[in-house]
Each structure stands twice: as C-alpha cells, then as structure tokens.
C-alpha positions in Angstrom: 0.0 0.0 0.0 2.8 2.4 -0.8 0.4 4.6 -2.8 -2.2 4.7 0.0 -2.5 8.5 0.1 -3.6 8.6 -3.5 -6.9 7.1 -2.4 -7.7 10.3 -0.5 -8.8 13.6 -2.2 -7.3 15.7 0.5 -8.6 19.0 -1.0 -12.2 18.0 0.0 -13.4 19.8 3.2 -14.2 16.5 4.9 -10.4 16.3 5.6 -10.4 19.6 7.5 -8.6 18.9 10.7 -7.1 15.7 9.3 -5.2 16.9 6.3 -2.0 17.8 8.1 -2.1 14.7 10.2 -2.3 12.6 7.1 0.6 14.5 5.4 2.8 13.7 8.5 2.3 10.0 7.9 4.9 8.1 5.8 4.2 7.7 2.1 6.2 4.5 1.7 3.9 2.2 3.6 0.5 2.0 5.1 0.7 3.6 8.6 1.8 1.3 11.4 0.8 1.8 15.1 4.2 3.4 15.7 3.6 5.9 12.9 0.2 6.8 14.5 1.7 7.2 17.9 3.9 10.0 16.6 0.7 12.0 15.7 -0.6 12.0 19.3 -0.3 15.2 21.4 2.3 15.1 24.1 0.8 13.6 27.3 -2.4 12.5 25.5 -4.3 10.2 27.8 -7.7 8.5 28.3 -10.2 9.5 31.0 -8.4 7.3 33.5 -5.1 9.1 32.9 -3.4 6.3 31.0 -1.3 7.3 28.0 -3.0 6.6 24.7 -1.0 4.3 22.4 -1.9 2.4 19.2 -1.2 -1.3 19.4 -1.3 -4.0 16.7 -4.5 -6.0 17.1 -2.5 -9.2 16.5 -0.7 -8.5 19.8 -4.1 -8.2 21.7 -6.0 -11.3 20.9 -9.4 -11.6 22.5 -9.4 -8.3 24.4 -12.7 -6.4 25.0 -12.1 -3.3 22.9 -13.5 -0.4 25.0 -12.6 -2.0 28.3 -9.0 -2.5 27.2 -8.6 1.1 26.0 -9.9 2.4 29.4 -7.8 0.0 31.5 -4.5 0.3 29.5 -4.7 3.2 27.1 -4.0 0.8 24.2 -6.1 1.2 21.1 -6.3 -2.1 19.2 -5.4 -1.3 15.5 -5.6 -3.9 12.7 -2.9 -4.1 10.1 -3.7 -2.4 6.8 -7.2 -1.4 8.1 -8.5 1.9 6.7 -11.3 1.8 9.3 -8.7 1.6 12.1 -6.5 4.2 10.5 -9.3 6.7 10.5 -10.3 5.8 14.1 -6.7 6.6 15.1 -6.9 10.0 13.3 -10.0 10.9 15.2 -8.2 10.0 18.4 -5.6 12.6 17.4 -8.2 15.2 16.2 -10.6 14.9 19.1 -8.7 13.4 22.0 -11.0 14.6 24.8 -14.2 13.6 23.0 -12.9 10.1 22.2 -11.6 9.6 25.8 -15.0 10.7 27.2 -16.9 8.3 24.9 -14.6 5.5 25.9 -15.2 6.2 29.6 -19.0 6.2 29.2 -18.8 2.9 27.3 -16.6 1.4 30.0 -18.8 2.5 32.8 -22.0 1.2 31.1 -20.3 -2.1 30.3 -19.5 -2.5 34.0 -23.1 -1.6 35.0 -25.2 -3.4 32.4 -27.0 -6.6 33.5 -28.8 -7.8 30.4 -26.1 -7.4 27.7 -28.0 -4.7 25.9 -26.2 -1.4 25.1 -29.0 1.0 25.9 -29.9 4.3 24.1 -26.9 6.3 25.4 -24.3 3.9 24.2 -26.2 3.5 20.9 -26.0 7.3 20.5 -22.3 7.4 21.3 -21.7 4.6 18.8 -23.5 6.5 16.1 -21.4 9.6 16.8 -18.2 7.6 16.9 -18.8 5.7 13.6 -20.9 8.1 11.5 -20.9 11.4 13.3 -20.2 15.0 12.4 -20.3 18.1 14.5 -22.0 21.2 13.1 -21.2 24.5 14.9 -22.9 27.8 14.1 -24.1 31.0 15.8 -27.3 30.9 13.6 -30.2 29.3 15.4 -32.2 29.3 12.2 -29.8 27.0 10.4 -29.9 24.5 13.3 -33.7 24.6 13.4 -33.9 23.9 9.7 -31.5 20.9 10.0 -33.5 19.5 12.9 -36.7 19.8 11.0 -35.1 18.2 7.9 -36.2 21.2 5.9 -33.4 20.7 3.4 -34.4 23.6 1.1 -34.2 26.0 4.1 -31.1 24.5 5.5 -29.1 24.4 2.2 -30.6 27.2 0.1 -32.4 29.7 2.3 -29.6 29.5 4.9 -26.8 29.0 2.4 -24.9 32.1 3.5 -24.9 30.8 7.1 -22.7 27.9 6.1 -19.9 30.4 5.3 -19.1 30.9 9.0 -20.5 27.5 10.2 -18.2 24.7 11.1 -18.6 21.1 9.9 -16.2 18.6 11.4 -16.2 14.9 10.8 -15.7 12.8 14.0 -17.0 9.5 12.7 -14.3 7.3 11.4 -16.6 5.3 9.2 -17.6 8.5 7.4 -13.9 9.3 6.7 -13.6 5.8 5.3 -16.5 6.3 3.0 -14.9 9.4 1.6 -12.4 7.2 -0.3 -15.3 6.7 -2.7 -17.9 9.3 -1.9 -21.4 9.1 -3.2 -24.4 11.4 -3.5 -26.6 9.9 -0.7 -23.9 9.8 2.0 -25.6 10.6 5.3 -24.1 11.3 8.7 -25.5 11.7 12.2 -24.9 15.3 13.2 -24.4 16.8 16.6 -25.7 20.3 16.3 -24.0 22.9 18.5 -25.1 26.5 18.8 -22.1 28.7 19.5 -22.4 31.7 21.8 -18.9 33.1 21.2 -15.7 32.3 19.3 -14.0 31.2 22.5 -16.2 28.2 22.7 -15.1 27.0 19.3 -11.5 27.1 20.4 -12.1 24.5 23.2 -14.9 22.6 21.4 -13.3 19.2 22.0 -13.0 19.8 25.8 -16.5 21.3 26.1 -18.2 18.4 24.1 -16.2 15.9 26.1 -17.5 17.5 29.3 -21.0 17.2 28.1 -20.6 13.6 27.2 -19.0 12.8 30.5 -21.6 14.5 32.7 -24.6 13.3 30.7 -25.8 16.7 29.6 -25.3 15.8 25.9 -26.3 12.8 23.8 -28.7 10.7 25.8 -30.4 8.9 22.9 -29.9 8.5 19.1 -32.7 11.1 18.7 -30.3 13.8 19.9 -28.4 13.4 16.6 -29.8 14.8 13.4 -29.5 13.1 10.0 -27.4 15.2 7.6 -27.1 14.5 3.9 -23.4 15.5 3.6 -23.4 16.3 -0.1 -26.1 18.9 0.5 -23.6 21.0 2.4 -22.3 23.9 0.2 -19.0 22.9 -1.4 -19.2 19.2 -0.4 -20.7 17.9 -3.7 -18.2 18.5 -6.5 -19.8 16.4 -9.3 -22.4 19.0 -10.4 -24.4 22.0 -9.3 -26.0 22.2 -5.9 -29.2 23.9 -7.1 -33.0 23.5 -6.5 -33.1 20.4 -8.8 -30.3 18.8 -6.8 -32.0 19.4 -3.5 -35.4 18.1 -4.9 -34.1 14.5 -5.0 -36.1 13.0 -2.2 -34.0 9.8 -2.3 -31.1 11.8 -0.9 -32.9 14.7 0.9 -35.6 12.7 2.6 -38.5 14.5 4.3 -39.2 13.8 8.0 -41.2 10.7 8.8 -44.9 11.4 9.3 -46.2 10.1 12.7 
C-alpha cells in the first residue's frame, strides 16, 4: 500500500482537521501503530489518565475493545485497516471527546446486566462511527437541520454555512470518503455557539457534556445530515434546486 494516500482527495473539506495529520504519515507504507503514535499530542491520555497508544491488534487477541482502552490506554489497531487508521486519526483530532466516549462505554459495560447497550451507548456509537459536528451562531440553520427542511437548510440559509463549522468525527464517514457518493448521510451533533472562544475549546466542552450526561442521551439527539447537500461538499455537479429536490437523498421527515 505504498500509494495509499492517492486514495484520498485531501482537498475535500471532509479532511479539514485531518489533512496535516495525514501528510505527516509516511508515504512509503500504510501507517503502522508506531507511525500513528507519533501523531498523538504530548501527554495525551484517556479518562483514567493512562497514555494513549496504538497497538497492533494481533498482539491483543481476545481483548474487550472499549474495556482494554480504558484500562490500559492501548487502542487495538488492525494491520492495513482503513477503518482503524481513521479511528486513530479521530483520536488525534478529538482526543478529549474520544476519551469521554470510551469512559462512558466502559462505565456502562460494568453496570449493564442484560447485555443490551441501551440508548446512550447507541447514540455514542453513532457519533463515533458516522458522526459529524455542526457549529454555528445561527439558530435558524440548526432549526432547519433538525426539521429536515433541506431547502431551508441548504438554500435559504446558504450564506450561514460560510461561518459555520462542519467537522467529521465518525471514522466510518472518513472511510466512505475514499469513494464518496451522493446519498452519504451522517449523524450530526448540532452545536449553537455563543462566542468564538467556545469554538477554540470545542473538544473539551463536548467531552465534558458527554462525561456529565448533559449531551447525547439517545440517538434522537443526533440529526441526519445528507453530507453532499452542504455547500461545497458535492463537487460532481451544481447544488441547485433540482439537486435538492431529490427525495431519495434529501428525505423528508417521517410522518407520525
């Protein structure tokens, strides 16, 4: 896999926050755990204070994934796995959020009696795998997204996207962007910003909300987001009224 980076169109905005991390990785071979370790921030640790390290999955046979991360700081990483590569990159991009999610999984695993995950862990899994974070100071944009009013969200509020933030935190979404398609949909955590300072410590603030239970109790706390509707994210044609009228991509809310 010496040409592995050619699979990624790094100019696309989905790689914002990851582009420089990827460029720091070696070109000559698919990243190894040691390569990924070098991307970690100094002193990066999990919620239990254990240093995060990426470890080859073949060296950790039979371990319980989330439990092992919490107890040791070691993130099991499979050889030549795109999915695990992108998971590692999210650990580097959102270290506090990932640590908080891991801690909640660990705590719920210790408490559960019937083997079922429950709605909170389901929500965290959706965010971890297919999540994005939308940040804006415009309440109207968030309201339109929650209502699945796609014309309002992407056309009427189009200018609002200029100063909105859209950050991928789901590693399965990053994996899909090797071969993006029109109907790609993420689960969005919608965040109303009250000032620019909040954006600077977004990772810490979101992690705090996950840890104390004030954010993300059920999957319903996440909003579906057709990613190619976001201005600038679909590059294969115009994003016009005809594009947004495709109900197979921009699905209306379910009627109750």
